N, C-alpha and C positions, 0 to 999 in steps of 0.2 A: 504493500500500500504506500502511496506517495506521502512523504512527510510534509505536513503543512507548515513551511517555514516563512510564510507571508501572512499578513492579516487581511488579504483580499479574498472576499467571497462574493456570493451573488448579491447580497445586500450592499456591500461596499461598492460593487460594480455600478450600481444605480447612480452613484455620484458622478461617474465618468460618462454615463450615457445620457440619461435624462430624456425628457420630451417624448414625442410620439413614437419614435423608433423603439424606445425602451418599452413603451406600453404594448406595442405589437409584439416585440421579441420576447417579452417576459410574461405575457398573458398566459394563464395556466394551461399547460398541455396535459391532457388526461394521460395517466399512466396505469389505467386499470385494465389495459389489454384489449381495447375497444373495437372489435375484439378479434384479434388474429387467433384467439385460442380455440374457437370452434370452427367447424368447417375445415379443420386441420387434421382431424383424427382419422379420416376415412382413407384406407389404403386404396379405395376405388376412385379416389380423386374427386369425389363429389363434395366440393367445397364452396358452393355458391354459384356454380356455373349454370345452374338451372333457374337462376333468378331469385333464390331464397336468400335470407340474410345470414345463413351459416350458423345460426344459433338454435332455433327450434323449428326450422322448416317453414316459418311464416313467409308468405310470398311478399316480396318487395314490390311496391308500385313501379311501373315503368317510368324511367326518367323522361322528363319532358323538356326542361330548359337546358341550355348549354351547361350551366353550373351543375345541374343534377347529373348530367352525363359524366362530367369530370369527377364529381364526388363518388359516383358508382365505380368508376375506374380505380379510384384510390382504395375503395373498400375491397375490390377484387384483388388488387395488388397486395394489400395487407394479407389477405387470405392465402394467396398462392406463394407469398414470400420469396420473390426473386432476389431480394436483397435482405441483408440484416440492416434494418433501418436504424440509424444511430441518432444523429442530432443536427440541429441548426448550429452552424459555426458562428461564433462571435469574432468579429474582426477587431483585433487589439493592436494598436500601433504605438510605438514610441517615437516621440518627436522632440526636436530641439526647441527649447522655450523661446528662442528668437524667431520662430516661425509661427504663423497663425494659419491653421488648417483644420477642417472638420472632416472626420472619417465619413465615408459614404457606405450605405448598406450594400451597394453593388460591388464593393471592393475596388472600384476604379480610383486610381490616384492620378488626378489631373493637375499637373504642376502649375497650370495657369491659375488655379484656385488657391495657390499657396502665396501668402503674403510674408515678406521678410521685414520684421519689425526692428531688427538690430543686426549689425555686422555686415559682412560682404553679401551682395545680392547673388550669391551662388548657393546651390542646393544639391546635396547628394542623397539619393534614395537607395536603400539597400533592400532588395527582395530576397526570396528564398532561392530563385533561379533566374537565369537570363532567358533570353528569347530562344525560340526554336527556328528563327529566321524572321526577316523583316517583311515578308510578303503579307500585306494586311488580310488577305483572303485564304491563307494557307496555314492556319493554326487554330487551336481550340483551347488554349490555356490562358489564365488570367495574367501570369507574369509577362507573356508576350504581348497581350492586349494592353497592359500598362505601358509598355514601350512604344507600341504602335500609336496609341491614342494621343501621344504628345505631338505627333506630326500629321495625323489624319483626322478629318472631320467625317461625321455621318450625314446622311440626308436629314435626319432629325436627331435630337439629343434628349438628355434627361438632366434635370437639375439635381442637387444633392438630396432632395426629398423624393426623387423618383418620378416627378411630373414630366410629361412630354413637353419639350421646348423646340423652337425653331433652330435649325442649324443651316445647312446648305439649302434647305427648302424653307421658304418664308410663308408658304400656305399649302394646305393639303385638303383634299375632299374625296369622298366616295362618290363616284359617278354613277355606278350601278353595281349589281352583284358581280363580284369578280374583277372590278376595275376601279382603281383609285388614281388620282392625279396630284402631282407635286409641282408647285411653282418654284423656280430656281432663283436663288439670290444673284443679283447683278454685282459686278465688280470684284469677284473673288478670283485670286490667282494662286497657282501652284508655286511651290518653292523655286522652280526653274524660271518663273516669271510669266509663264503662259496662263491665259485666262481660262477659268473653268467653263466648260461647255455642258449643256444638258446631255449631250451624247456621252460625256464622261460618266455621268451618273447612271444613265441607262446601261452603259458598258459594265460598270461596277456591279450593278444588280445581276446582270446576265452572267458575269464571270463567277458569281457565287452559285447561282441556281442552275446553270447550264454547263455541263462538263465539256461540251464541244467548243465553248468560247476560249478555253485556254488551259484550265486546270480542273482536276477533280477536287473541288473545294470541300474541305471537311466542315464548312459552315453552312452547307446547303440547307440543312434542317433548321438553322437559325432563322431562315426566311421561309418557314414551313408554309406550303400552299402556294407560294409565289412561283409563277411559271415564266415570267419574263418582263422586260421593260422596253419602251420605245419612246422616241422624241415625237411629240405631237404639238404643233402650234407653239413651239418655244418652251413647252413644259415637258415633264416626263410622266408617262402613264404606265402604271404597273398592273399587270394582270395576275389573277390568282385562279386556282382551281376551286371554285365554290366561293362562298361568302368571304372566307378568311376574316373572321370577326376581330382579330387582334393585329391586323396588318400594320397599322400605324405604330402600335406598341413594339412590333418587331423592328421596324425601321428606327425607332428611338433608341434601341439597344444595340443593333447590329448593322453590318454592312458599311465599312469605311469606304470612302470614295477615292479612287485612283484616276490618274490621267491615262486614257487609252493609248495615246501615242507613246508615252514614256514606257508603259508596260510592254507593249508589243514590239518595241525596238530593243529590248534587253532579254538576255537569257535568264534562267532561274537563279543562277548564282549571283548575278548583278541585282536582281529584284530583292533578293534576300540579304543583301549587304548594304543597302541604301534605301532612303525613302524620299519620295517626292509627293508630298501631300499638300493640303491647304490649311493645315493646322497651325497653332500658335508657335510651335518650335520646329526648327529644321536641324537635321543631323550635320555635325561638323567632324565627328570622329566615331568610328565603330570598330571595336575589336571583339570578334566573336567569342562568346563565352566569358568575356572579361568585363567590358563596360561599353556604354554608349554615351556620347556627349552631345548636347544640343545647345543652340543659341536661339534667341527669339527671332521669328520671321518678321522682318520690318514691315512688310506690306500685308500683314494679317488683317482679315476683314473685321475681326471682333476686337475686344478690348486687349490692349497689349499686356503681356505678362510682366510681373515685377521682377522675375528672376532673369539675370543676365547670362548665367551659365547653369545648365542642368546636367547632372551626371546620374546615371542609373547603373548600379552594380548588383552583385548577388553574393550571398553567403548562405549555404544550406543549413548550417547549425544555428538555431534560434538564439542560444545563449551567447554565441560569438557575435551575432548581430547586435544584441543588447550591449555587450562590452564595447563594440565599435561606437555605438551611440554615446555611451557614457564617456568615452575617450575623446569625443569630438571628431571622430573620423568619418562620421556620416550624420545626416540630419533627420532622417525618417526611416524607420525600420518596421517591417511587417511581422505579424504573429508573435508578439511578445508573450512568452509563456506565463501562465498565471502566477507561478512562484517567483517570477522576475519583475512583476508589476511594481512591487514596493520599492525595488532598487531604482527603477526609472522615476517613479513618482517622488521619491524622497530627495532626489538631486535637484538643486536649484536650476540647473541648466537643461533639464529634460522634463517631459510631461507624458502622460498617457492620454490618448484619445481612442475611443472605442465605440462600437455599434453592433447590434445583432445584424448579421449579414443575410444575404439571399441565398446562401449556400447550404446544401444538405450534404452531410458526410455519411457514407454508406459502405457496406461490404457487398460487392456484387458477386454473383455466382453464375457461371456459364451453364445455361440450361441444357446444353447438348452433350455434356460429358458427365460421367459418373464421378462421384455420387450426387452431384448437384442437379442432375436430370430428374431426381426424385423430389416432388413437392414435400413429401413427408420429411425428407432429410433437410431440406431448406427450412421448413418450419421448426424442426428440431434445433437447428442452430440458433434460430431466433429465441426459442425458449431457454437456451443455455445461457443467454447473456443477461447479466445484471446491469442494465443500462443506467439506472439511477446511481449505482456505485461508480460507474465510469465517469459520469458527469460530475459527481461530487468529489471524487478522489483523484481523478486524473485531470479533469478540466476545472475543478474547484468552483463549479457553478457557472462557468463561462460557456454555457450551451443550453439548448432546450431540446428535450427528448422528442422524437417523432416516430410514429408507427406507420408512416406513409411517405411517399416521395415528395409530396406537396407540403410546403411549410404553412404554418398558421398565418393568416392574413393574405394569402394568395387566393385568386379566383379558383374555385374547385376544391379548396381544402375541405375535408370531411371531418367535422367536429365530433362525429360518433366513432371515429377510428383512432385508437390509441396504441401505444407500443405494446408488444408482447410482454407479459409478466415473466420473470424468471421462474421456471418450473423444471428442475433438473429431472425429476421422475418422468414427466411428460416428454421431455427431450429424449431421454434414453429409450423410452418406449417407441417414439416415432422413428428413431434410428433403427431399432429392431424391425419395425414395420416396413421400413424402406429397403431392407435387405442389405444394408451396408455396414452392419456392426463390425467393428474392428478396423475401420478404414483410417488411413493416415492422410491428412490434408495440410496444405501450406497456404497461409494468408500472405499475399504480397502487398507491401506498403511503400509509398514514397517516404523520403526522409526530409523533414523540414518544410514540406510544401504547405501543410495545414497545421493548425494549432495542435501541437502534441500528437501528431499523426502516428509516430512510431509507438508512443506509449499507449495510445488507444488500441492500435493493432495488437500489441503485446497483451493488453488486458483481455481483449476479445479472444485471442488465441488461448490464453491461459484458462479462461472460463469454459471454452469448448473442450480443452484438454482435460478438464476435471470430470467430464462425462466418462463413465466407465467403459464406453464402447466406441469412442472416437479419440484419435490423437491429432493434435494440431500444433504447428510451429509457424514462426514468422520468418519471412525473407524480406530484407530491406532492399529497396530498389532506388535507382536514380529516377527522379520524377519524369524527366524528359523521355527516358527510355520506356517507362511504364505507360505514360500517356500516349506515346507514339504507337504502342501496340494496341491500345484501346481505340485510338482514333484512326487506325489503318484502314478501316472499312471492311476488314476480313475477320470474321469471328474466330477463325482458326488461329489467328495471331494473338488473340486475347488470352491473358492468364485465366486460370480456372476459378480463382478466388482472390479478390483484390480489394483494397481500400482506396477509394477516391472521393472527391467532393465535386459537386455540381452547382455552379452559380446560375441562377435564373433571374435575370434582371427585368423580365417582362412582368413579373408578379402574377403569372398565369400558369396553372398546372400543366397545360399542354406542352410548354417548352422544357419541361423535365421528362414527362411521360413519353412524348412522341420520339425524341431522339434516343432515349435510353431504355425504353421498356415496351416498344412495339415491334412487330415483326419486320417492318421496313425502316426502323430507326437506324440512323447512320452509325451510332455507337452502341447499339443494343447488344447485350449478351443474354437477352430473354426474348424468345420468339415463339410463335405458334399459339399464343393465347388469343383465340378468336374473339372472346368477349371484350378484352381490353382493346384489341384492334378496332372492333366495331364501334365501341363507345367513343374512342378518340376520333375516328373518322366522322361519326355523326356530330360530335361536338364542334368540329371545324366547319360544319355547314349549317350551324345555328347562329342566329344573331347574338352578338355580345356587346361589349362596352363600346367598341368603335367599329 
């Protein structure tokens, strides 16, 4: 058990968070097993697929609204247990006191929003890892996104509260079912001096959703439902397959804009080692896997940043990042461990800023390999875990438990579905029912990418290993390597059992469930669940918020 050598706990944390975000993040999550416990015991797999609630055979009403479809999908996923559902991650940053910056729920670090109140107008940010390449459309991880976002704008954007705001588009409207229009901002230039054209925006959309345009983008599902874009009467019209109820929300979170001529005149290595965006900062130095240095773009269309030089580096070990912050070697660090918070807070030169994030942490299991092909075995692993213990002893309250892939406060969250309760006897019986008693499994985890990721994985593996009929160990992995396997598009490249996190900045269940838990999901290790597939397909053709 982790020794509690700091005085920081869930209550103390409220001092650092405050406001609406804390209310959403800390609102009570049910831990009564809400209930993955039933519909889980039948070796015949009858766990709610017939439309019952999995408890007493009572027939559930057919979902009618879009949100009801999403809630039913979350119930089904709890019952079938494709993941060990763990927790909402809290984003905890250490920051030099000479800076003024507020953490965002979406984990985005926009240096333009940083104010320098004292000292030199230069800032160094230290993440857990560097980028996997600078192509804005060829990655799926937050560390790369935080590097790309300094130089590239989106069609739309979000403010720190998550609200949709104008960016390269100054107006947008739904023309009809399956078609929306964006009016494009005048006077915007790329870093090479060329003026932004509506055709650049249409090209950027098509490069993400159409593999024939140039690359097989791992971001295609981030624009779920979008089929293409074209220039019409000086604006850009985007088409979708069906209503696409959250299309504007998608463009507020995803799809950075590139210059078509610049991209098409360069090979992949050049695109991945430089950036030509319309954003507030431009690249002046890039050393792969070491650091990237920016300076402000003088002709930026928006407010000029206060920072005159921005550097982003990486250190995988969280305690090392904290030491670098305290030594004045960096100005902002990610994922400060709970036990290090008091060290940062107690120094006059450093502070803590934190917020409940939009990221769910989970252990995924490949449905197509034994023993994880068995629903009973997957359910057994959920019953083996003491999630409350992990949150209190490993994360010291810096997390919220979840029993579904959708976080509380998101569209589609099912308030009737809570985490599995720990029940070792039930877990061992389900292992026997699965036919996999005596199996040895390995949980693969990144190192330093998420808040206490290795320690969480070790706790999960230890609790599984305590079952009398399963052995479990941990394998530590480089994040870029592990993420590369998961995002390869080929399920056979994916690990059998792994810890990852998924940030969903649209605040809508579809953008976690579709890519990760449907048969056609770009990153899915769980396929063939016709009920989930159907529910999600229908949800995307029902009217929603926008």
